[in-house]
N, C-alpha and C positions, 0 to 999 in steps of 0.2 A: 696430216696436211690439211690446211684450211680450205674448205670448199668455196669456190668463187661463185658469186651470184651471177645468174644468167642475165645478160644485158641485151636489150633490143638493138643496140648499136652494132653496126657491122663495119669492119675495116675492109674496104674494097679497092684494090689497085687495078683491077681488070675492067670493071664497068664504071658507070657514072662519069663525073667530071674529070677525075684523075686519069681514067682509062682513055677518055677522049683526048685530053692534052697529051698523053703519052703517044697515042697513035698519030696525032697531028704533028708530032715531032717538034714541039716547042723547044727552042734552042737556047743558046747562051745569051741571047739578046734580052731575055726576060730579067726583070728586076732582081729576083732571088739569086740567079746565077751570077749576075754582076756583083751583087752584094757580097757573096761568099768568096769572090776572087777569081772566077773563071776568066781567063784571057788567053791570047794566042800562046800555045805551048805550055799552059799551066792548067792543071786539073787539081784543085785543092782536095785535101782530105778533111772531112767535116765531121764534127760531133754534133748531133742534134740533141741538145740537152733537155728538151721538153718535147719528146717525140709525139705525144698525142695520137692523132690518126695516121701519122707517118707520111702524109702527102708530100710535104716539102722534101723530106728525106728521099722518097721514091723518085721524085722528079730530078733531084740532084744526082742520084745514082744512075738514072737513065741517061744523063749527060756524061757519065764515065767516072764520077767521083766515088770514092770509097766512103761510105757514111756509117757511122756508129750511132745508133739510136738508143737513148737512155730514157727509160720510163719507170717511174717509181710506183705507180699504181699497179697492183697485181692484176686487177681486172683489165685495165687498158693494155698492159703487157701481154696478157693472154689473147686479147682481141687482135693485137698487132701480130702476134705469132701466127694466129690462124690466117690472117690476111696475107702475110708473107708466104705461108705455105700454099695457099690457093694460087697466088701469082707464080710461085715456083712450079706448081703443077701444070701451068699453062705452057711452060717451056719457051723456047725461042727467045725473043728479046726480053720477055717478062722474066724468064729464068735467069738470063744474064744480068739483068738489073738487080734482082733480089740477091744474086750472088755477090754483089758489091755492098750489101747491107748487113750489118751486124747488130742484133738486138740484145740489149742488156737490161736486166731488171735491177734498179738501184737508185740511189739519190745522187744526182749530178754534182751536188756540192761536195760530196765525198769522192766521187769517181774522177772528176775532171783533173785534179792535181796528179792523179796516178796515170792518166792517159796522156798528158802533155800534148793536147791536140793542136793541129795547125790552125783550124778555124772552128769556132764554136757558134752555133746558131741557137738563139733563145727566142721562143714565142710563148710568153706567159699567157695565162688566162686573163682576158680583159673583155669589156663589153662587146657584144656581137657587132660586126661591121656591116652585116647585111640584115635587113629587116624582114626578109621573106619568111613565111611561116615555116618552110622546110629548114632553113638555117637556124631559126629560133629553136625549133624542136631538137635539132642536132646539137646545138650549143648547150641546151638544157641537159641533154643526156650526158654530154661530155663533162659538164660541171658536176653532175651528180656522181660521176666516177672519180674525177681527179681533184675536185675542189676548186679553190680560187687562187692558188699560188701566192699566199701571203708573204713568202720568203723570196719573191722574185728579185728584190734588190740585192739580197745576200748572194743569190745565185749569180747575178751579173758581176758582182765584185769578185767572186771566186773565179768566174770565167775570164775576167780581164787579167787576173793574175796568172791563170794556168795556160791560156792560149799562147801559142808561139807567134802567130801572125796576125790574127784578127778575131774580133767578136762581132756578131751581127745580131742586133735586137730587132725583131719584127714587132711593129707597134702600130696602133691605129693612126691613120693619116693625120688627124687633127688633134691628137692627144698631146698633153703637155709632156715634156721629157720625163723619163723615169727619175724620181727624186733620189738624191744621194749618189748619182752616177755622173761621172764627168761628161763633158760635151763630146759628142761623136766627131770623128774626123770629117765625115761627110754623110749625106743622106741620099737615098734613092727613093723617089716618090712614085707610088702607084695610084690607082683610082680610089682605093679605100684604105690602103696599107702603105706604110713607109718602112724602110730599112735604115736604122741608125747603125753606121759602120764605124767601128773603133779599130784603127789600124795600128799594129805594133811593129811589124816588119814585113818586108817583101816576101812573097810566096815563091819558092823555088822548088820545082819538081826535080826529082833525081834524073829524069829523062831530059830535062831542059838544060841547055848549055849555058844560057844566059839568064840572069835575074830579070824579072818583069816588074815594072812599076805597079803599085797597087791601083786598082780602079778607083 
């Protein structure tokens, strides 16, 4: 078995910004939750096709979604597994949240057609949105591990074909649309990020008696 290089990067769901947001109980009103399709009576099942540090996946799982995280970098996959285990060891709400998360090592372009997901979230590598030294360092470490995602367009096209209900592209607020990809149905704008939402069909949970319009 190939030995993985030790990375100074740590995936932390308990402390830091993610832990703070988790304890603060940020809810369905946040842009990410709206983008993936949370609404009254509807909790989407999400595949995070570019898991990275797993922060978005963790926050979606904390709202009740079952989230499958796909990470193709063996090093990042190992860091995610360690972070999930630490959160599971915390027990309580942390353990419940991690219990709704499934981590897979592989290439999303190959796995998405097999998974036939309700919702696919894609957050490719792109220029850092925050100019602080801390974020610059973190982004540099991530890039050293996962690279630059030169096949992001291909991944988007696979996701648009494989997703049952919608695909969400997380993208810098002022960036040009991803080339070669059709126009999104709508966008949700944040301070430095936007979510391009591609809706294919209404999301209907098994527990929901009536279909809900897409957000």
